[in-house]
C-alpha positions in Angstrom: 100.0 76.7 126.4 96.1 77.2 126.2 96.4 80.8 125.9 98.7 80.8 123.0 96.6 78.1 121.3 93.5 80.6 121.9 95.6 83.5 120.2 96.5 81.2 117.2 92.7 80.2 116.8 91.7 83.8 116.9 94.3 85.0 114.5 93.4 82.2 112.0 89.7 83.1 112.3 90.4 86.6 111.7 92.8 86.0 108.8 90.0 83.7 107.2 87.6 86.5 107.5 90.0 89.1 106.1 90.7 86.8 103.1 87.0 86.7 102.5 86.7 90.5 101.9 89.7 90.7 99.6 88.8 91.1 95.9 88.8 87.6 94.3 92.0 88.3 92.1 94.0 89.5 95.1 92.7 86.7 97.4 93.5 83.9 94.8 97.2 85.2 94.3 97.7 85.8 98.0 96.5 82.1 98.8 98.2 80.4 95.9 101.7 82.1 96.7 101.5 82.3 100.6 99.6 79.4 101.5 100.0 77.0 98.8 103.7 77.9 98.2 103.4 78.4 94.2 105.7 80.6 92.5 104.7 83.6 90.5 106.1 82.2 87.4 104.0 79.1 87.7 100.7 81.2 88.4 101.6 83.5 85.4 102.0 80.6 83.1 98.8 78.9 84.4 96.7 82.0 84.4 98.2 84.2 81.5 98.5 87.0 83.9 102.0 88.7 83.9 104.2 88.4 86.9 104.1 92.0 87.7 100.5 92.2 87.9 100.5 89.0 90.1 103.1 91.0 92.3 100.9 93.9 92.3 97.8 92.0 93.3 99.7 90.3 96.2 101.1 93.4 97.5 97.5 95.0 97.4 96.3 92.1 99.3 99.1 92.3 102.0 98.3 95.9 102.5 94.6 95.2 103.0 95.3 92.3 105.4 97.9 94.2 107.4 95.4 97.1 107.9 92.5 94.7 108.7 94.6 92.5 111.3 96.4 95.4 112.8 93.9 95.9 115.6 94.1 92.2 116.5 97.7 92.2 116.4 97.9 95.3 118.7 95.5 93.8 121.2 97.7 90.6 121.6 101.3 92.4 121.5 100.2 94.4 124.5 
């Protein structure tokens, strides 16, 4: 319904804002893997950055995004 649509829009806006504050290297790997569906193997071949480094960058991005979005999530889970 309308309330669910509103919540999705708010979360999408908050995610976009949170992605903007990530360091570029973390944001790039997060977006490429999670949103574009690209594999770490593919990203490593394309960028010359090791898979473990890419995994570390994504993990750091996820931690930062979780912290930033936790308040919003808690508000709507209640």
